[in-house]
C-alpha positions, 0 to 999 in steps of 0.5 A: 155871430154870437159865438164869435162875439163871445169868443172875441170878448173872451180873447179880449178879457184874456188879453187884458188879464194877461196885459194887466197881470204880466205888465201893468200890475208889476209896473205899478206894484214895483214902485208901490212896494218900494215906497211902502218898504221905504216908509217903514225902514230907515234905509233905502231899498232898491228893486230891479224888477218885479214879475208876476204870472197871473195864470200860475200865480208865480211872482219873481222879485229880482235885484232886491237891495237895502243899503245905507250910504256905504254898503249893502245891508240886505240883498238877493238876486231873486225871490220866487213865490209859487202861490197855489190859489186853487188849492188855497181856496179848496183847502181854505188856507194859504198855500205856497207850492214853492218859495225860492230865495237866491243869492241872498246877502246879509251884512250884519254889523255890530257898531262900537256902541254895541248896536246892531245895524239890522235892529235899527233898520225898521222905523219905530211905530207907536202901537198897542202891544196888547191890541196887536196880540189880540188881533194876531190871535183873531186873524191867525190864518193857517198856511202851508209852504210845500217847498222853500229854498234858500240858495247860495246865501251869504251872511256876514257878521262884523263887530267894529271895535278898536280892541276886539274887531271880529268878523265871521262869514256864512257862505254858500248857504243852501237851505231847503225845507218841505211842508212848513205850515201851521197845521197840527202834526204836520212834519216839515223836513229841512236840509242846511249846508253852509261854509263858515269862513274859509274852512268850516262846513256845517250840514244839517238834515232833519225836520220840524213841526210848528204845532206842537213845536218840535224838531229833529236833525242830524248835524255835521260840523267839520273843521271848525276853527275856535280861534276864529270865534273867541275873538268876538269876546276877546276883552273877556277872555285872557287867552288865545287858541292856536290857529291849528286847532280844529273841531269836528262834531256830528250828532243827531237831536230831537227837541219837543216843547209839547208839555215839557222840554224834551231833548235827546241827543243821539250818537254825538261824536266830537273830535278836537285836534291840535288844541293849544291854549295860549296866555301871554305867549305861553302854552298853558294847555295843549293836546294832540287829540280829544274825542268823544265817541257815541254820546247819547243824552236824554234830558227828561230822564237825565241820562248820558251814555258815552261809548268812549272818551280819548285824550292824547298828548295832553300837556299842561303848564300850571303856575301858582304865583307868589300871590297864590293866584293860579294862572288857569283862574285868570283865563276869564277877565271877571268884572271887579264889581260884586254882583249878588245873585238873589235867584234861588236855584231849584234842586234838580235830580242828579244826572246819570252817566254811563261811560264804557271806557276812557283813555288818557295817553302820553300826558305831561302835567307841569305844576309850579308854585312860585311861593313854596317853590314846589314843582311837579312834573308828570310825564308819559301819564297813561290812564284808562277807565272801563265801565264808569257809572254815575247813578243817583250820586253814586259812582261805579267803576269796573277797572281803572289803570295807571301805566308807567308815568314818570313823576318828579317832585322838587322843592327848591327851598327844602332841596327835596326831590322825589322821582317815580318811574314806571308806576303801575296802578290797577283798581278793580270794581270801585264803588261809592254809594253815599258814604260807602267806598269799596274797592275789590282789589288794588294792585300797585307795581312800582319799578322805581322811586327816588327821594332826596332832601336838602342834605342829599339823603336818599331813599330809593325803592324798586320793584314794589308789588303791592296787592290790597284786597277788599278795601272798604270805607263806611261810617268812618271805618276803614277796613282791608281784608288782606295786603301783600307786598312782594319783592320790594327793594328799598335803599337808604343813602346818607351822603357825606356832609359838608360841614362848612354848609351844615345848618345849625340846629335850633333846639325847640322848647318841649311843648306839651303834647295834646292828644287828639282822639282819632275818629277813624276806625280801622280794620286792617287784615293781615299784611304779608311781606314776601322777598323784600330787600333793604339796602342801607348806605352811609357815606358820611363816614371816613369809610362808606358803610353799606349793608343789605337785608334781603329775602325778608319775609313775614307778616303783620296780623290783622288789627282793629281800632275797635278791638283790644287784641294786639297786633302780632308781627313776624319778619325773617331775613338775610343780612349781607351774605351769611347773616340772619335776622328775625323780628317778632312781637306784639304791639298794642296798635291803639297805644304802643306805650300801653303794651309793646313786646318786641324781640329783635334777633340778629345772628352771624352778622359780619362786624367787618361791615361796621368798619365805617362806624368803628373808623368814625367813632373809635378810629380803628378798622375791624378786620374780623368778627361776628355779631349776634344781637338779641334785643327784647323790649317790653313796654307796659303802661309807659314803663320800659323794661329792655334786655339787650344781649350782645354777643361779639366773637373773634373781633380783631381791629386793624389799621387806624382811621383818621376821624375827628369824631373818634374817641380815645379808648384802650380798645385792645385792653377793653376787648381783652377784658371782655373776651372769654376763652372762646373769643366771645364777648357776651354782654347783657345791657338792661334798660329801664325808664318811662317813655313819657319822659321827654328826655327819654330815648332808647338809642342814646340810653343803649349807647351810653350803657354800652360805653359806660360798661367799656369805660368802667372795665378799662378804668377799673379792670380789677373790679371787673375781673374780680366780679367774674369770680365773685371776689373783691378787687383788693384781693388781686390788686397786689402781692405782699412780702414780709420785709426783706423776705422773698417767700410767697405767703399762703395768703398771696398764693390764694391771690395768685390762684385767683389771678390764674383763674381769671387769666384762664377765663380771659386768655388775652390779658396779661399781668403786669408786675410792678416790683419794688422795695421799701425803706422797711426792707432796707432797715430789715436787711441792716438788722439781719446783717448786724445779727449775722455779725454779732453771731460771728463775733460771739464765737471769739469769746469763750466765757462771760456774756458773749452777746454783750461782749460781741456787741461792745466789740463791734461798737468800739470798732467804729470811730468816734465811739464813746468809751463804754464806761462813760456810756454805761453811766447813762444807763444807771438809775437810782432806785431806793438809794441803790444804783441799778444798771439797765443792761437791756436798754444799754445793749439795744442802744449800742445795737441800734447805733451799729445798725445805723452804721450798716450800708445795704448795696444796690446789688443786695436790693436787686437780688431781693427783688429778683428772688421775689419775682422769680418766686412769682414766675415759678408759681404762675408760669411753672405751677399754674401754666400761665404763658410767659408772655402774659406775665410782664415785669416792670422796672423796680422802684422804691416806694413808701408803705404804711403796711406791714408788708412790701407790696408788688402792685399789679396791672392788667395789660394786653398779652402780646 
């Protein structure tokens, strides 16, 4: 009976315990729990059901909801707790085997006044914070949750704003962790998966400890849409991101708070696709793909290691306004109020970065400055780096390569344009340690460069292959061991000028040059040039000019700003088809005015190529000819001593060229005067001056000296020709004859001999003779005619003074002659009371009257001139073998003379 009674009591207790646990306790606890919660929150809570298993100590809270007047703030379908009471008693801590939260919903709202709805859900209570902290420390009880699960939760966040409304949803959120507790060194594991809005998936797998606090995880983020997130701070951001932009990110991390914050990131991979940053409907920055592969970060060691970085199809549109504001600086709307940051920043050790490779491909960069009108465009830019290291503020780079970009630069104001195509730049072993920069090799391979200015002047380069070895910069010293330039082609084109649009040049006043000391020291090794070509074209001429210097080879010796040793230079090349050039010399690189000794040699240059310049400046084409130049320039202490040897051979001019700039010069005569018997013009034009003189310029001085030589030769040809023989010009300017005589005087034979010698030296000149007669010739011919008549009349008398009788007879033959008796009275004088007859004076008087009565015919004068010319011709042509076409006779003329001779003036002309 007793056993039955005990069993009945036990069954009754069990039934009562079950009844109380399963029904009574939940029945009374549910409203009490609801009441307690409502007393502590500002909203209304609703609980659908509460279940409890008194035997397993499992509790289920079903249909929980906190809501305001309009919407639900917090809810869940089920909250399950499995309390392990026996293990809690045994282990002396609170232990839960499982905690489950199912279908939770959280709606977070940021109101227009920037308050959060959840922040005001709890009622404010006046408690002593210090007292709470002390009680919390004293009442801290260890606990352990073996497994906690959040299943299919949803978190909604909404920002209410008239300007920048924003919302984001975390849906299908599932979170599981194991072994969460307050014990030291207990490791909890966790797994999180959720969807952000419609497309983004976030996965986290890892673990953490509470004591000491540490955690680790692998994070995977897929298809994140940045455009959905930036809306949250739209008022601060002055840009949009394209809806097509997506981001994938996965990495592992470890974080510990034991002594110091210890953070490490392992194998981070970032992939951003179809990025486009838009401002005011204009695309500023865009790229197709940006990736970071295998990034490892150690916070304590401050190290970052990256396997590779890739950027594809980057495109930028950067604009600087007329107010000098760059559009990229306006992406963030900054507060106008100035805030002073008084916090001092602690000095931190530099991060060490190790990047194995970086690749930027298919990049287009556009930059425009609206104030200066500069425009820069880079197309198809490809840039690669390998083994980049940043360590202790030092930089190391194994290789860098720039491949075939198209570069276009334009300045609309200055009408300047630069175009570069297919540029290749390779750098090997670059290092920067403190102030020292070193590069083992630099190779520049440029297919083409085009430069033009507002006057349409053009410079074109092609196939430039430049190699620089051992570039160093340290302590303000630049050094290069060796440089080689291979196969460059450079073309300079001067366009035809539009005179209607020419801008007037303003001549500025000379200002004093202020010399500044260059603090940069340079040690440049030899610079070699191989197989270079230089093309020059001038279209600003009646006939366009073009010449080519090819196969140009040579070198510049090493020079140092710390050494007084001058730089040697040597260049050799081919000019056009058969020409040759050589440039040698010494230059004091520290001061060219102190020492410059340069020799420029040009041989066998076809002058026909210079027809455009001869047409412009002298109005003639050049048919044939060769040019040799030997130019020597020596500068010592600013004093120039230059020797210009110019040799022109077999030059012939052709047709006329119309040119407003042409100078009127008797070029054929000038050439005839300058050319020797071999058809060579050999000129030496020395120049001297002080290069410090602001008015000093070599080219104008050389040109002036050359033109002065031409003008002098043409304007005073006899002086120029006489200098060939070392005689005076007056000795060959004319040929003298006795009055009425045709014989060549011995003195004049010497003059003709010198003329013959000159004509032998200058085979293209001709002597132009100006025949003439004088009144003295006529008077002499009259005297000779009277003498002949007297001699003839004297023969008629056989006795007496035949001479007197002949003169008196001739005199009386003229009409109106005085009677001789009366005429003689005029010549009787009294001397010592005696009458004396002056017979000689009487006869001279009669003779002069007879002479005055004579008439000399034109034929007589013509014959006199003719005989004189024949004698000159016989002497030059027959005796001296001068060609007849080189002796030119002009028309006979009468002239006056104050000399004792009749002179035939000579002129120099060109032989026809």
